[in-house]
VOKOL-725383 format. One line per 3 residues: number of its first residue (from 1); for each residue x, y, z of C-alpha. Coordinates in steps of 0.02 Angstrom, whole numbers, plus 50000, padded with zeros to 5 digits. Example, Ala and Ser with C-alpha at 12.3 -4.5 7.8 and 13.67 -1.06 7.14 Angstrom:
! VOKOL-725383
1) 50615:49775:50390  50684:49947:50357
***
This chain:
! VOKOL-725383
1) 48152:51766:50609  48112:51941:50546  48260:52018:50455
4) 48364:51858:50451  48377:51764:50290  48521:51640:50308
7) 48543:51506:50439  48683:51385:50473  48624:51226:50558
10) 48743:51114:50656  48678:50940:50698  48774:50862:50842
13) 48778:50717:50964  48864:50675:51126  48895:50513:51216
16) 48763:50478:51349  48887:50485:51492  48954:50655:51436
19) 48788:50730:51380  48767:50852:51526  48948:50911:51510
22) 48926:50932:51322  48766:51035:51340  48844:51146:51474
25) 49001:51176:51369  48901:51211:51211  48781:51330:51299
28) 48904:51420:51413  49065:51419:51312  49046:51376:51127
31) 48897:51482:51077  48957:51636:51177  49126:51622:51089
34) 49040:51622:50918  48934:51770:50972  49094:51872:50979
37) 49071:51883:50790  48948:52025:50760  48879:51943:50603
40) 48792:51808:50706  48625:51891:50742  48538:51751:50836
43) 48571:51573:50890  48451:51440:50949  48482:51269:51026
46) 48359:51127:51002  48349:50952:51078  48262:50809:50989
49) 48096:50757:51063  48081:50570:51065  48213:50444:51014
52) 48218:50441:50823  48391:50370:50782  48383:50448:50607
55) 48394:50621:50685  48531:50711:50781  48497:50739:50965
58) 48546:50923:50955  48529:51060:50825  48600:51234:50838
61) 48543:51367:50716  48648:51523:50687  48561:51665:50596
64) 48645:51793:50482  48577:51949:50397  48683:51940:50240
67) 48785:51828:50128  48936:51936:50169  48916:51906:50357
70) 48899:51719:50330  49048:51711:50211  49159:51808:50332
73) 49109:51701:50482  49234:51557:50454  49374:51686:50430
76) 49335:51780:50591  49440:51781:50750  49288:51724:50849
79) 49265:51571:50738  49451:51527:50746  49450:51540:50937
82) 49291:51434:50949  49363:51300:50835  49524:51294:50935
85) 49424:51276:51096  49316:51143:51012  49469:51044:50959
88) 49536:51052:51137  49371:50998:51216  49278:50885:51093
91) 49340:50723:51174  49305:50784:51351  49125:50829:51308
94) 49094:50685:51187  49055:50800:51039  49015:50723:50870
97) 48960:50833:50727  48837:50740:50615  48813:50873:50482
100) 48815:51060:50447  48708:51150:50319  48672:51328:50265
103) 48495:51372:50215  48424:51528:50135  48252:51590:50185
106) 48126:51574:50045  47975:51640:50137  47918:51657:50316
109) 47744:51665:50391  47687:51743:50553  47522:51738:50639
***
């Protein structure tokens, strides 16, 4: 994560029968739409290992270089378009957002 100091994490779920459709939509449509905003420097998708019901099955982390980039993100055209697409497709792909959080980097280590 060199150079990035803010991340927005989205924890999400899908219904088992729509899981493959959800993952394909998120990977091929949703994240690319959000990448139209230049302030998003990196994104990573993660799937839960195991079956811990306390945890979300999927996490997506969006990285930003500055507070200004993060603050402008929800006001961007890319975000508005992605949210509109999300609203139109959330039922079809079984999307449920469990939580969203923004975290600031305190310190990082590298080997």
